[in-house]
N, C-alpha and C positions, 0 to 999 in steps of 0.2 A: 461568767461568759464574756462580759464586756471587757474585762481585763485581758482575757486570753486573746480576743480579737485585736485589742490595742497592741499587745506584744507582737502578734503576727505582722501587723501593719508596720510597726516600728522596725522590725527585723528586715522586712522587705525594703523599706526606704533606705536603711543602712546599706544593704547589699546592692541596691540599685545605684545609690550614690557612689559607692566605692567602684562598682563596675564601670560607671559612666566616666570616671576619671581616667581609667586605662593607663595609668602610670606615665602620662605625658607631662613633660616639663615646659611645653611651648603653648599652653592653653591661652586662648584669646577670646574673651567674652564679646558679645555684640555691643555692649556698652563700654568697652575699653576706650580709654582716651587715645587720641590720635597717635602720639609718639610711641605707644606700646607695641604697635605692629612691627613685624620684622622689617629689616632693611633690604637693600637690593642685592646683597652678596649671598652666594651659597656659602655653606659653613663646613670646615673641616675640623677634626678634633684628634688629638694625640695624647698619649700618656707618657710622661717622662719620670724616670726614677733618678733622683739627685742624691748626692751625699755631701753633707756639711761637716767638714773635718774639724777636729780639735774643739769640740763643744763640751760644755759642762754637763755631766750626767745628773741633772737636777732631781730625777725620780729617786735615785739611790743616795742622795745627799743626806748626811747626818751631821748634826750639830757637833762642832769641835773636831771633825775629821777632815783629812786632806781631800780636796776636790778630785773627783774622778773624771777623766777626759775620754770621750768616745766619738765615733763617727755617727752623726745624726742623720737618719734617712728621711728624705723629704720627697714624697710623690706629688706630682702636679698634673692637672688636666689643662691642656692648651687648646683653646678655640681660635680659629683664624679664618679670614676670607679664603675661599677655596676655588680652584679651577676644576669644577665637576658639574655634571648634569643631574646628579642625584640630590634629593631634597629630604631624605629621611635617614635615620640611624638609630642604633640601640646601644645603651650602656648596660653591660652585663655584670652580674654579680655585685651589685651595689648593696652594701650592708645597711640595714635599717637601725633605728635608734635602740632596738632591743639587743643589739650586738650579736644577734644569732641569725636573723632572717636575711637571706640574700634575694634581691629582686632585679628585674630588668626595668630600666627607664627608657622612654622613647622621646625623640625630638627630631630636629632637622639636621643635626650635624652628621657628617659622613666620616667614619673612622679612617684615619690615615690618608685622607684626600690630599691631592697635590695642592700646595699653596698657590694663591693667586698673587703673582708679583705685580706690584703697582709702581707707578713712577716715583711716588714718595712712600716712605714706610708708614705703617699704621701706628697710631697711638697705642700705648700699652695700658692695660688695666689689670691689677692684681686683686684677687678675691681671697679674703681670710674669714673662715667660718667661725661659728660659736663653739662653746664648750658644753658637752661634746658635740662633734659634728664630723663632716668629711668634705672632700672637695666637690661633692655633688649636691650638697645642701642648698647652694645658691646657683646651681647650674643653669637655671632659666636665664639669669643675667649673662652667663657666659655665651650662650647661644644668641641671645638678643643683641648683645653688643657686637659680637663678631659679624653678625649680618649687617651691621651698620659701619663696618670698616675699622674695627679694633682687633688687636691681638689680646686675648684674655687668658690669664693664668690663675687657676684656682688651686690653693694649697691644701694638702693633707698635713695638718699640724701633728706631728708625732707627740704622743702622750696626751693628746686632746681629742682623740677620735673615739668612736663608740666602742671599739674593741680594745683600746689601750689607755683610756682615760685614767691617768695616774695621779701622782702627787701634784696638787694644784700649783705649787711653786714653779713647776716646769712650764705651765701655761703662762704664768705671770712673767717669767724670765724670757721665754722663747718667742712669744708672739712678735715683738718688733724685730728680733734677730732673724726669724724666719722670713719676715717681710723684706728685710734688707738683703738677705741671702738670695732670695728668688729674683729680686730685681737685679742683683749683681750677675746672677746666672743668665738672665735674659740679655744683659749687655754682652756677656761672653759669647752666647750662642749667635747673637746678631752679627758678630764679626768673624764667625767660624764659617769658612767657605764651604765646608762639607755638611753643615747643619741645615735642616729644612727651614729654620727661621733666619737664615742669612739675609741680611739687609731688609728683613720684613718688618722690623720693630723700631719705632721711634722711642728709644729708651730714655731719651731726655725730655719726654713729654708724656708722663705716666700718671695714671690715676690709681687710687687705692680704695677698695671697698671692704669694710670690715663690719661684721655682725657680732654684737655682744662682746665676747672676749677678743674677736677680731677687731672690733671698734676700739677696745682698750689699747690694743697694740698699735692701731693706726694713730691714735692720739699721741702715743709716745714717739712714733716715727715722725709725727708732725712737729715735734719739739717739746711736747708736754711730758717731761720726765716726772716720775712719781715723787711724792714728798719724802723728806728725810725720815719722818715718823713711820711711814709705811715701809721704807727700805730697811729700817732697823728693827722692825717688829719681828721677834723670833717666831711668832705664830704663823706668819706668812713668808718670812724671809730668813730661813735658817742660815747661819754663818753670814748673815747680812748679804746674801747673794744678790738681792735685788738692788744693791747699790750700783750695779752695772746699768740700771735703767733709771737712776735717780737724777732729778733735775740738777744741773750745774756741774755734773761730773764729766770728765774727759770721755769715759766709756760711753755715756749717753750721747754726747755730741758726735762721737765717731760713728754711731749707728744711724744718724739722721740723714735723710736724703731730701732735704728741703730744696735742693737745686734740681731734682729730678721728678719727684712727686709734685705735680702742679695742682692737684685737687683731690679731696677725700670725701667719700660718702660713708657716714658712720650710722649704721642701723643699731639703735638701742645700745650704745656703748656702755659696757660695765665699768664700774670703778669709782665714780664720783660720790655715790652714796656711801661708799666704804672707806672714804678718806684717802684715796690714792692721789688726788690732786688738791691743790689749794689755789687761791687767786694768783700767787706768784708763779707757780709752775705753769698754770694755764696761760699766763701772759707771754710765755715763751713760744707758744704755738704760732707758727708763721705760715702754714699752708691753709688755704680756704677750705671750709668744711660745709657739707650739706648733711644736716642731721635728720634722720627719719625714725619715728618712734610711735608708740601707742600711748594714749593718755592714762591707761591703767596698767602700765608695765610694772609687774610685781617682782621682776628680777633685777633690772637695772635702775628702776625708779623713774619717775617723770619729773615732778617739781624739784626734787632734790637730786635727780639724776641727769637725764639727757637735757631737759629744759635748762637746768642750772649750767650745764656745760655750754649750751648755746648762748646764754646770757653773759657768761664770764670769760669766754674766749675773745677778749676785747680787741686784740691786735690783728684780727682777720675779718674779712667779709664772710658772713655765714647765713645759712638758711636753716629753718626748722619746719619740717612737715610732720604734722601730728594727725594720726588716725584716732578719732574719738572713740573711746571705750575699748580700744584694742589693747591686748596684753603683749607679752614679750615675743611670742612666736607668730604673730599675725602676718608679717609683711615680707621678711627676707627668705624664709624657707620655701622650697618647692611644695606643691600640694601633696598631701599624704598619699603615698603609693597604696594600691589596693590592699596589699598584704599587711600594711600597717594598721588596718582597721581591726585585725584579729591577732596580730603578733603581740605576745605578752612578755613583759619583763620576767626576770627570774622569780619575782614574788608571786607570779601566777595570777596577778590581778590587773596591774596597770598595763595600759595598751600603748603601743609605740605611736599611734596616730596623734596623740596629744602633743607630741614634739613638733608636729608640722601644722597644727590647726589652731584656730582661735574660736572662742565661743560666740563672737559677734560678727567678725569679718570673714567673708568667703575668701579662700586662699587665692584663687585665680584672679578675683577682682583686685585684691590687695597687691598681688604680684604685678598686674597690668598697670595699676596706678604708679607703683614704684618704678617700673620699666619706663613709663612716660617721663617721669621727672629725672631719672638717671640719664636718659637720652638727652634731655634738655640741658642738664647741668654739665655733663661731660662734653656735649656738643659745643657749649659755650666755652668751657674752660680748657679743653684739650684740642678742639678743632677750630677755635676762634670764630664760631658761628654766632654772630651777635643777634641773629633773628630768634635765637632761643630765649632771649630776654622777654619776648612776648609771652612765653609759656611760664616763665618764672615770676613775672611782675603782675601777679593776680591779686584780686581782692583777698585780704588775709583770711577771712572767715567765710567759707563757702555756704554756711547756713544763714548768713545775714540777708534776709529778703530774697532778692533774685540774684544774689552774688555769684551763684555758680554759673550763671550765664556769662560772667566775665572771666571764667577760667578757660582760657584758650585751649582748644583741643578736646574739651569735654562736651559730650552731648548734653542737651538740656536735662536738668535735674539729676545728673549722674555724678556730680561732685560733692554730694552731701556727706557730712561727717568728716570733713577735712579742714585743716587750717595750715596755711603756709605763711610763715613770718620771715622777715629779713632784717638783719642788723649789719650796718657798715662798721668797719674798723674805726677805732677812735683816732683822732688826729694827735 
């Protein structure tokens, strides 16, 4: 009888928790740090379907055969400051991690709202999701940043989404290529007099946010071409196709935008623990990076993964924000939509909600903390707001005594479980 009561109570709590979320991407807890709250701008959002011509079809690539070329489709979601009185909107038919269930998400962005033209263009931020994922996986950052005066573009990476996750080599090859292509397209749209983004975007003052494989691509875009060993490994690079992103090659240098991307935020970037970089290739990274990760990341690794990247990228100024005991999915993804609590994979057992949740950290709390530091970092790096240094120059370990009272923007006792480290580039 006791077990039966326990099951009933547990089921009630699960249903209540899921219902309480209501599929919102703009959650703000009462204990959220100061800079997590939305900015002063109303938000518009639009979907654009782009085509990247003359790309290698990596999914159908076979060892020893001639490369096949195709038109690569790239869909993006664009958030921007808007001229509207509305403050709410819906994202319809968003596919979940089970690759079957479609849901609606809710936030503050208004579909197809008129852009708010400003005296000066808005800095650009490009978002690159994990593997697999989609352009909505980090949509809470899209809305939050747009409300603070940014144009934000989130990419659907073909062959890396829930419904089409294919040969992994496509992800390894195309992440930095997609990131370059989208930035190039934003430059084109910004000069097109008939486009809604005309003169809206400061494309020479851009930030890049990448999660997991998006972080892998961001490091390559920042100058960190992969090692010769990885590029020539037939298990991951058939026909040595990854030489196009190998350190020291002309192809890699051609895809870099170190004169445009001014700052990068890398959430749990994948690749270091798998031998894709070494000290030499990491020394080529020339764009400042803010790393964010969990100390128990079992996908990208911590000591030999993100923390090692933080320590070895010696030619840039960089930060490392660590969430104690958090795993890979704790910080970047939106909170699990209601339907994810029951949506099952094809094995009939695994639930989609695990893709969005962590066993230790509440998703909204982790999102709010990340939004706070993303705002501070991009505010400093892309908007030149030096007052943001006060939010970044905190006591490294928030658990040390009363250290969290020195974390500007945090309410008392609300910064526990965090560590923020900084290393300056070597002379």
